[in-house]
N, C-alpha and C positions, 0 to 999 in steps of 0.2 A: 504494500500500500504506500502510496506517495505521501510524504509529509506535507501538511498544509501550513504554510507560513503566511503571516500577514505582511503587507508591504513595509510596515515599520520594522518588523523583525528582519526582513531581507535587506532593506536599504538604509536603515537608521532614520534619523529625523527628517532629512531632506533627500528624497529619492531623485536620481537623475532622470532625465527624459528618456524613455525607452521606446524607440521607434519600431518595436516589434522583434528585436533581436533575441529576446528571451522567450518568445512564443514557442511552445512545444518543447522547451527545455525542462527535463525531468531530473529532479535531484535524486541521488541514490540514497538508499536507507543506511542508517548507521553513522553515528558521529565520527567514529574512528576512521571509517572509509573516507568520509568527507575531508577530514583533516589530512589524511594521506594524499588524497587527490589535490588538495590545495597546496601541500608541500611540493608535490611533483609538478604542479603548475608553475609555482614560483621558481623551482629549479630549472624548468624548461625555459622560462623567461630569461633567467640569468645566462643560460647557455646560448640562447638566441641572441642576446645582446653581445656576448663575447664573440659569437659567430659573425656578427656584423663587422667585426674588426679583424678576424682571423679567416683567411680564405678557405681553409680546409674544413672549417666547422660551419655547417649550414644554419641559416637563421630561420627560414620559413618553416621547415618541419618542426622545429622546437616551438615556434609560436603557434602553429596549428595544434600541437600536442597540449600546450598550455591552455588554449581556448577550449579544447575538448575536456580537459580536466576541470576547468572552471565551470563549463556548461553543466557538468554533473554534480558539482560540489558547492559552487558559490555564484549565484546569479549576479551578485554585486561586482565581483572581479571579472566575470564574463562580460558584463555590460561595459565595464571600464575598458577592457581590451577592444571590444567592438566599436566603441565610440572614440578611441584614442586617435588623434590626428595622423600619426605615422603608422601605427600598427593596424588600426581599424580598416582602412580601405582594402588592403590585400586580403584580410580575413573575410570581410564582407563579400568581396568579389568571389572568393573560393566558396563561401557558403551559398551564394545565390546562383552561381553558374557552374561550379566544379570545373573550371578551366583555369589555365595559366595565361596571363597576357603574353603576347608574342615577344615584347621587349624583355620581360623577365626571363622567359625561356631561353632566348638567345644569349642574354647576359650570363645566366647560370651555366649553360653549356660551354660558353667561351671561357668562363673562369675555371670550370672543371678541367677543360683541355689545357689551359695555361698552367694551373697549379699542379695538376697530376703530371703533365708532360715535363715540366721543369723539375719536379721531384724525382721522376724516373730517370731523367738524364743526368742531373747534377747531384742529387742528395742520397739516393738509395743505392748502396754499393752492391747488394746481393741480387742475383737474377730472380730468385724466388720472390723477393720483396717487390721487384719491378713488375713481375707478372701479376702478382696479387693486386698491386696498386692499379695497374692497367685494367684488370678485370673489374675491380670496384668502380673505377671511373666509367668503364663501358656499361656496367649495370645501371648506374645512376643516370647516365645519358639515355639509355634505352627506356628507363622508367619515365624520364621527363618527356621523351618523344611520344610516348604512348598516351600521355595526358592531353586532352583536347586543348587547342589553342584558340584564343579569342583575340582578334586583332583590334587595335584602337579604333579603326574605322567602323567595325561592327558595333563596338560599344557606343560610339558617337551616333551612328545611324539609329540604334535602338533608343538612345536617350532623346534624340531629336524627334523621332516618330512618336514617342510617348508624350513629349511636350506638345507637339502639334495636335495630337488627338485630344489632349486635355484642353488645349486652346479652342479647338473646334467645338467641343462640348460646351465650354463656357460661353462661346458666341451664340450657340444655338439655344442656350438656356437649359440644356440637359445636364443632369448630374448623375453619375454612376449609372 
């Protein structure tokens, strides 16, 4: 059975505006499990922030993991991530479309090739390590290529078509 919490219990005294990001989010049972998921969420955020500065440590998977942990343990932290000005847009994009923007995909693949390639050539002395590093890089690139891509023009077209539809409805006096 799902725990029922009041808005005051979840958000404290002044709840932030929730544009529907917590709709359908179900908390797990058990206080210990929630505390463990919150801890894992914060650890993932720390690793994601470190990954923003270290080329071999990925940022986005850790942020997605943190969002998944918070979605099941703390609506407050989940909403904070989803509405954050830097972290929120890619998370919302993933949640809504399950696609990776073309620019992000190209950047990720380029950085993997650059860092893995330079590590294989200059830093890893043993052939076994080189082969393993190349296999990991190829696996990650294959995974990235299998995720659907959404180009910026598709996003703009969708945004403009929805704006023009809402403008037409407003001019004709129709709502919903």
